[in-house]
C-alpha positions in Angstrom: -12.0 26.5 -9.4 -11.4 30.3 -10.3 -14.6 30.4 -11.9 -16.4 29.1 -9.0 -14.7 31.8 -6.8 -15.6 34.6 -9.3 -19.3 34.0 -9.4 -19.2 33.8 -5.2 -17.5 37.4 -5.5 -20.2 38.4 -7.8 -22.7 36.9 -5.6 -21.4 38.4 -2.6 -21.9 42.3 -4.4 -25.5 41.7 -5.0 -26.1 40.4 -1.2 -23.6 42.6 0.3 -22.5 39.8 2.5 -19.0 38.6 3.7 -17.7 35.3 4.5 -14.8 33.9 6.4 -12.2 32.1 5.1 -10.6 29.1 7.5 -7.0 28.9 8.7 -4.9 26.6 7.3 -4.6 23.4 9.3 -1.3 23.3 11.8 1.6 20.7 10.3 4.4 19.1 12.5 8.0 19.1 11.6 9.7 15.7 11.1 12.7 14.4 12.7 12.3 17.6 14.9 10.9 17.8 18.6 9.6 21.0 18.5 6.5 21.3 15.8 6.1 24.0 13.1 2.5 25.3 12.0 1.3 27.3 9.1 -1.1 29.5 8.9 -3.0 32.0 6.7 -1.9 35.5 6.2 -4.3 38.1 7.5 -7.0 38.5 5.3 -7.0 41.5 2.9 -9.0 44.7 4.4 -12.5 45.1 3.2 -12.9 47.3 -0.3 -14.9 50.0 -0.3 -16.5 50.9 -4.0 -18.1 54.4 -4.5 -20.7 54.5 -6.9 -21.3 58.1 -8.2 -25.0 58.7 -9.7 -25.7 61.1 -12.9 -27.9 63.3 -10.8 -26.9 66.6 -9.2 -27.1 65.1 -5.6 -24.1 63.3 -6.5 -25.3 60.6 -3.6 -22.8 57.4 -3.0 -23.6 54.3 -1.6 -20.9 51.6 -0.2 -20.5 47.9 -1.3 -18.6 45.6 1.4 -16.9 42.7 -1.1 -15.1 40.1 0.8 -12.0 39.0 -1.2 -10.5 36.7 1.1 -11.7 34.0 -0.9 -10.1 34.9 -4.1 -6.2 34.0 -5.2 -4.0 36.8 -3.8 -0.6 35.9 -6.4 2.8 36.8 -4.8 4.6 40.0 -6.1 6.3 39.3 -9.2 10.2 38.7 -8.5 12.7 39.3 -11.2 15.3 37.8 -9.5 17.0 34.4 -11.2 15.7 31.2 -9.7 18.0 28.5 -9.3 15.5 25.8 -8.9 15.7 22.7 -11.3 12.7 22.3 -13.8 11.9 19.3 -11.5 12.0 21.6 -8.4 9.9 24.1 -10.0 7.6 21.2 -11.0 7.2 19.9 -7.2 6.8 23.5 -5.5 4.2 23.9 -8.5 2.2 21.1 -7.3 2.6 21.8 -3.4 1.1 25.5 -4.1 -1.6 24.4 -6.6 -2.7 22.1 -3.6 -2.5 24.8 -1.2 -0.6 22.2 1.1 1.7 19.5 1.2 2.3 16.2 -0.6 3.1 12.6 0.2 6.0 11.4 0.2 5.2 8.7 -2.3 4.0 11.4 -4.7 7.2 13.2 -4.0 9.4 9.9 -4.7 7.2 9.3 -7.9 8.1 12.4 -9.3 11.5 12.7 -8.8 11.9 9.1 -10.2 9.7 8.8 -13.3 8.7 12.4 -14.1 8.9 12.1 -18.0 10.8 15.0 -18.2 13.4 15.0 -15.5 12.7 11.6 -13.1 15.8 10.5 -12.1 15.5 7.1 -14.3 14.2 8.5 -17.3 16.8 10.6 -19.2 20.1 8.9 -18.2 22.4 6.0 -17.6 22.2 5.4 -13.7 23.9 2.2 -13.3 27.3 0.6 -12.8 30.5 2.4 -11.3 30.2 5.5 -13.7 26.7 5.8 -12.5 25.0 6.4 -9.2 24.7 2.4 -8.1 25.6 -0.9 -8.6 23.4 -3.6 -8.8 24.1 -7.3 -8.8 24.1 -8.3 -12.7 26.8 -5.1 -13.0 28.8 -7.1 -10.2 29.4 -10.3 -11.6 27.9 -12.5 -14.8 27.3 -15.2 -12.3 24.5 -13.3 -11.0 22.7 -13.3 -14.4 23.7 -17.1 -15.2 22.1 -18.2 -11.8 19.0 -16.5 -12.3 19.1 -18.6 -16.1 19.5 -21.9 -14.1 16.5 -20.9 -11.8 14.1 -20.0 -14.6 14.9 -23.0 -16.7 14.2 -25.0 -13.8 11.0 -23.7 -13.5 10.4 -23.8 -17.0 11.2 -27.7 -16.6 8.7 -27.9 -13.8 6.0 -26.3 -16.1 6.3 -29.4 -18.3 8.4 -27.4 -20.4 5.8 -25.3 -22.2 6.5 -24.5 -26.0 6.0 -20.9 -25.4 6.4 -18.9 -22.2 6.5 -15.4 -21.6 9.7 -14.6 -19.8 9.3 -10.9 -18.1 11.8 -8.8 -16.3 10.4 -5.5 -14.2 13.0 -2.7 -14.4 15.9 -4.2 -16.5 18.3 -1.7 -15.9 20.9 -2.1 -18.5 19.9 -5.3 -19.8 23.0 -7.4 -17.9 20.9 -9.7 -16.3 18.9 -10.8 -19.4 21.8 -10.9 -21.3 23.7 -12.9 -19.1 21.0 -15.0 -18.9 20.4 -16.0 -22.7 24.2 -16.3 -22.8 24.0 -18.8 -19.7 21.2 -20.8 -21.1 22.2 -20.8 -25.0 22.9 -24.3 -25.2 19.7 -25.5 -24.1 17.8 -25.3 -27.7 14.1 -26.2 -26.7 14.5 -23.6 -23.5 15.7 -20.7 -25.7 13.1 -21.7 -28.3 10.3 -21.3 -26.1 11.1 -17.8 -25.0 9.3 -14.7 -25.8 11.1 -11.8 -23.8 9.2 -9.0 -22.4 10.9 -6.0 -20.8 9.0 -3.7 -18.7 10.7 -0.5 -18.5 9.3 3.1 -19.0 12.7 5.3 -19.3 13.4 5.6 -23.0 16.8 6.0 -22.3 17.2 2.8 -20.6 15.4 0.8 -23.5 17.9 2.0 -25.9 20.7 0.3 -23.5 18.7 -2.7 -23.0 18.3 -3.0 -27.0 22.1 -2.5 -27.2 23.2 -5.1 -24.5 20.9 -7.4 -26.0 22.4 -7.1 -29.5 18.9 -6.4 -30.6 17.8 -5.7 -34.4 14.4 -4.7 -35.8 13.3 -6.8 -38.7 10.2 -6.7 -41.1 7.3 -9.3 -39.4 6.9 -12.2 -41.7 3.1 -11.2 -42.3 3.1 -8.6 -44.4 2.1 -5.7 -42.0 4.1 -2.8 -41.6 4.8 -3.9 -37.9 8.3 -4.9 -37.2 9.7 -7.3 -34.4 13.0 -7.0 -32.2 15.3 -10.1 -32.6 17.9 -10.4 -29.8 21.5 -11.9 -31.8 22.6 -13.5 -28.9 20.0 -16.3 -29.2 17.5 -15.4 -31.7 14.8 -14.5 -29.0 12.0 -11.9 -29.7 12.0 -9.3 -27.2 9.5 -6.4 -26.7 9.1 -3.5 -24.4 6.1 -2.6 -22.5 5.8 0.4 -20.0 3.5 -1.6 -17.3 3.3 -5.4 -16.6 -0.1 -5.2 -17.6 0.4 -4.3 -21.1 2.6 -7.6 -21.6 0.1 -10.2 -23.6 -1.5 -13.0 -21.3 -2.4 -16.6 -22.2 0.7 -17.9 -22.2 2.6 -19.7 -19.0 4.5 -16.5 -17.4 7.7 -16.2 -15.8 8.6 -13.0 -14.0 11.8 -11.5 -12.5 11.7 -8.2 -10.3 15.5 -7.7 -9.1 15.5 -4.2 -7.5 12.3 -3.3 -8.9 10.4 -3.3 -5.4 12.4 -1.1 -3.9 11.8 1.8 -6.2 8.0 1.8 -5.7 6.8 5.2 -3.9 6.2 4.5 -0.1 3.9 6.3 2.2 5.5 7.1 5.5 3.7 7.3 8.7 4.7 8.4 12.3 2.9 7.7 15.4 1.9 11.0 17.2 -0.2 12.4 20.2 -3.4 11.7 17.9 -2.4 8.4 16.7 -0.4 7.6 13.2 -0.5 10.7 11.1 1.2 10.4 7.5 4.3 12.3 6.5 4.3 14.9 4.3 6.5 17.0 2.0 6.0 21.0 2.0 8.1 24.3 1.0 9.5 26.1 4.0 9.5 29.8 4.3 13.2 29.8 2.9 11.9 27.9 -0.1 13.6 24.6 0.7 11.5 21.4 1.0 10.7 20.2 4.4 8.9 17.4 6.2 5.3 17.7 8.1 2.9 15.6 9.4 -0.5 15.5 8.2 -3.0 17.4 10.4 -6.1 15.0 9.4 -6.2 11.4 8.1 -5.1 10.7 4.4 -6.3 7.8 2.0 -3.3 5.8 2.1 -4.4 5.5 5.7 -6.3 2.8 4.4 -3.2 1.0 3.5 -1.9 1.3 6.9 -4.8 -0.1 8.6 -4.3 -3.2 5.7 -0.9 -3.4 6.7 -1.3 -3.4 10.5 -3.8 -6.2 10.0 -1.2 -8.4 8.9 0.9 -7.7 11.7 1.1 -8.6 15.5 0.0 -5.9 18.2 3.3 -6.6 19.9 5.3 -5.6 16.3 3.3 -2.6 15.7 3.8 -1.1 19.3 7.5 -1.4 19.2 7.4 1.5 16.0 7.2 4.8 15.9 7.3 5.0 11.9 5.9 2.8 9.3 6.4 2.6 5.4 3.7 0.9 3.4 3.5 0.9 -0.3 0.3 0.7 -2.1 2.1 0.1 -5.5 3.7 -3.0 -4.3 0.4 -4.6 -2.6 -1.3 -3.5 -6.3 1.7 -5.0 -8.3 1.7 -8.2 -6.4 -2.0 -8.7 -6.8 -1.4 -8.4 -10.8 1.4 -10.8 -10.6 -0.7 -13.6 -8.4 -3.5 -13.1 -11.1 -1.4 -13.5 -13.8 0.3 -16.7 -12.5 -3.1 -18.2 -11.2 -4.8 -17.4 -15.1 -1.6 -18.6 -17.0 0.7 -20.4 -14.9 3.9 -20.2 -14.2 5.8 -18.3 -11.4 7.8 -15.0 -9.8 11.0 -14.1 -8.7 11.5 -11.4 -6.3 15.0 -10.2 -5.5 15.7 -7.1 -3.2 17.1 -5.9 0.0 14.4 -5.5 2.6 12.8 -7.2 5.7 10.4 -10.3 6.3 8.1 -7.7 8.1 7.0 -4.0 9.0 9.5 -1.6 7.6 9.9 1.8 9.8 11.9 4.8 8.5 14.1 3.2 5.4 13.6 5.5 2.9 17.1 6.6 1.4 18.7 8.8 -1.4 22.0 7.7 -3.0 24.1 10.1 -5.2 27.6 8.9 -7.0 27.6 5.8 -4.4 27.1 8.2 -1.2 24.0 8.6 0.9 22.6 12.1 0.7 19.8 14.0 2.1 16.4 12.6 0.5 15.3 16.4 0.1 18.5 17.9 -1.3 18.6 18.5 -5.4 15.2 16.0 -6.1 16.0 14.1 -9.4 19.8 14.1 -8.7 20.0 10.9 -6.5 17.9 7.6 -6.6 15.4 7.2 -4.0 14.8 3.7 -2.7 13.1 2.3 0.4 13.2 -1.3 2.3 10.9 -4.0 0.8 8.3 -5.5 2.7 8.5 -9.3 2.0 5.9 -10.1 4.7 3.4 -7.6 2.8 4.2 -9.2 -0.7 3.3 -12.7 0.6 -0.1 -11.5 2.3 -0.7 -9.5 -0.9 -0.2 -12.5 -3.3 -2.0 -14.9 -1.0 -5.0 -12.6 -0.5 -5.3 -12.2 -4.7 -5.4 -15.8 -5.4 -5.7 -19.1 -3.4 -3.8 -20.7 -6.8 -0.7 -19.6 -5.8 2.2 -20.2 -3.2 4.7 -18.1 -1.8 8.1 -19.8 -1.0 10.6 -17.8 1.3 12.2 -15.3 1.5 15.8 -16.7 1.9 18.7 -14.8 1.2 20.6 -14.0 -1.6 23.7 -16.1 -0.6 21.4 -19.3 0.1 19.5 -18.9 -3.2 22.6 -18.4 -5.2 24.3 -21.3 -3.1 21.9 -23.6 -3.7 22.0 -22.8 -7.7 25.6 -23.8 -7.8 27.5 -20.4 -8.2 30.3 -21.7 -5.7 31.0 -24.6 -8.7 30.5 -22.0 -11.4 33.2 -19.3 -9.8 35.8 -22.6 -9.3 35.3 -23.1 -12.9 35.6 -19.7 -14.2 39.1 -19.4 -11.8 40.5 -22.3 -14.1 40.8 -20.5 -17.0 41.4 -16.9 -16.2 44.3 -13.9 -15.7 45.4 -13.0 -12.5 43.3 -9.6 -13.1 40.3 -11.6 -13.9 40.6 -13.9 -11.3 40.6 -10.8 -8.9 37.4 -9.6 -10.3 35.9 -12.6 -10.2 36.6 -13.3 -6.1 35.6 -9.6 -5.5 32.1 -10.3 -7.6 31.7 -13.7 -5.9 31.9 -11.8 -2.2 29.6 -8.9 -3.1 27.0 -11.7 -4.3 27.3 -14.3 -1.7 29.4 -12.6 1.5 28.5 -10.4 4.3 30.4 -7.5 5.5 33.7 -6.6 4.4 35.9 -9.1 2.1 38.5 -10.5 4.2 41.0 -11.3 1.3 40.9 -7.5 0.3 44.3 -6.1 0.2 43.4 -3.0 -1.8 42.3 0.5 -0.8 40.0 0.8 2.6 37.4 2.8 0.1 37.1 0.1 -1.9 36.6 -3.1 -0.3 34.3 -5.1 -1.4 31.1 -5.3 1.0 29.0 -8.5 1.0 25.2 -8.3 0.2 24.5 -11.8 0.3 22.8 -11.5 4.0 21.3 -8.1 2.8 19.3 -9.2 0.0 16.3 -11.3 0.2 15.0 -13.5 -2.5 11.1 -15.0 -2.8 9.4 -17.0 -4.8 5.7 -17.2 -6.2 4.2 -19.7 -8.3 1.4 -21.6 -9.1 0.8 -24.6 -7.0 0.6 -27.1 -10.2 4.4 -26.3 -10.3 5.3 -27.7 -7.1 8.1 -26.0 -5.0 10.9 -24.3 -7.4 14.5 -25.3 -7.0 16.2 -23.1 -4.1 13.1 -23.1 -1.9 13.1 -27.3 -1.3 
């Protein structure tokens, strides 16, 4: 780009012509009734150059050069910047683009930037982290998922080899509890090939530890090693993406609180139609929301999403979130299940319909501003389960979608009530309180009525906030819990 501009300037010297640079487009601020605009600074003055001849006449000629198209860097400041490396990186992207970035790009950088992403270099789960997921609440959650997976395996005809894939496994707690809970079923355990789809090196190490994995030499004499979980003697491998998981075997996929971390594009209704929300740098160097002055590529996904909804549903909304990566992931899952057989289980918080303005940031178990100190808080958005359904059905005629149903209904149908009663018979008072609390968080709704501890620690039920959906090959029939 710079070379092109310099060649432009060179041509201008020869032709003695001038060009004008159009002003930047106007943006509107998010969540504000007034709009703000951003225009270019005044163009620099035309520079006059004097050329002196060698002759005695000292005649001069003047050439006008328009430098408005050349990059004019701001004056260098020696003041210390308190911005984190991620903040500098985000501002650098915006500066390089010459304008704002999408909410989806911001979200992706904040969560998975290779050097400073929220998930990349830390353990963010559990009471000492930023949020708690269902597997961290109680062992019963992973055990019930194990029951569902084993039932689907039986419906598949008990294949001798099956890929068991978990997307975004966190600490590996769910998979560890699943293996422990099903360890007595020898044929099922011996069929498993576990694949953990995880991009964070830090979390991969935690998963390796919690699954009690050991690396051993392969039997074929090659230098390649294979990893075995000593919980059940099951082979485990890690991948950065679902596409890297080997195909050709029946596959069961678990996506627990994975879709909610996929980047979303946000759109807001304006006088000129639907405009994408973007993120820009304000005059005080803080981040701010603005509206795109023109159509963006992501609007194609908005049109696709609106096609799946009724006109009345759209008319009620002033804001809409769409997640292209969720659509693409669902296509990949549906095609894999169609070709290899098996099914997928999606568990997340969300809605069975269009999602409006749901993007949120959580730091140390508290909601914070989305734009505050990016990289220090988790960003997530409600999952559009209706979009998952349409995407799966669109991808393949060989799959069928069941649900969503509530997490409470799902776990209840798998027998969590009986499991908690059995555990309560052989435990201490302290363990009993932990079991009751965990049980309520998994299947309850609102504040626990039995709680007698501090008000700020009252267990909140997630039983109706979380939804569960299954995508299965039609040959498998209706999976348990959805019958």
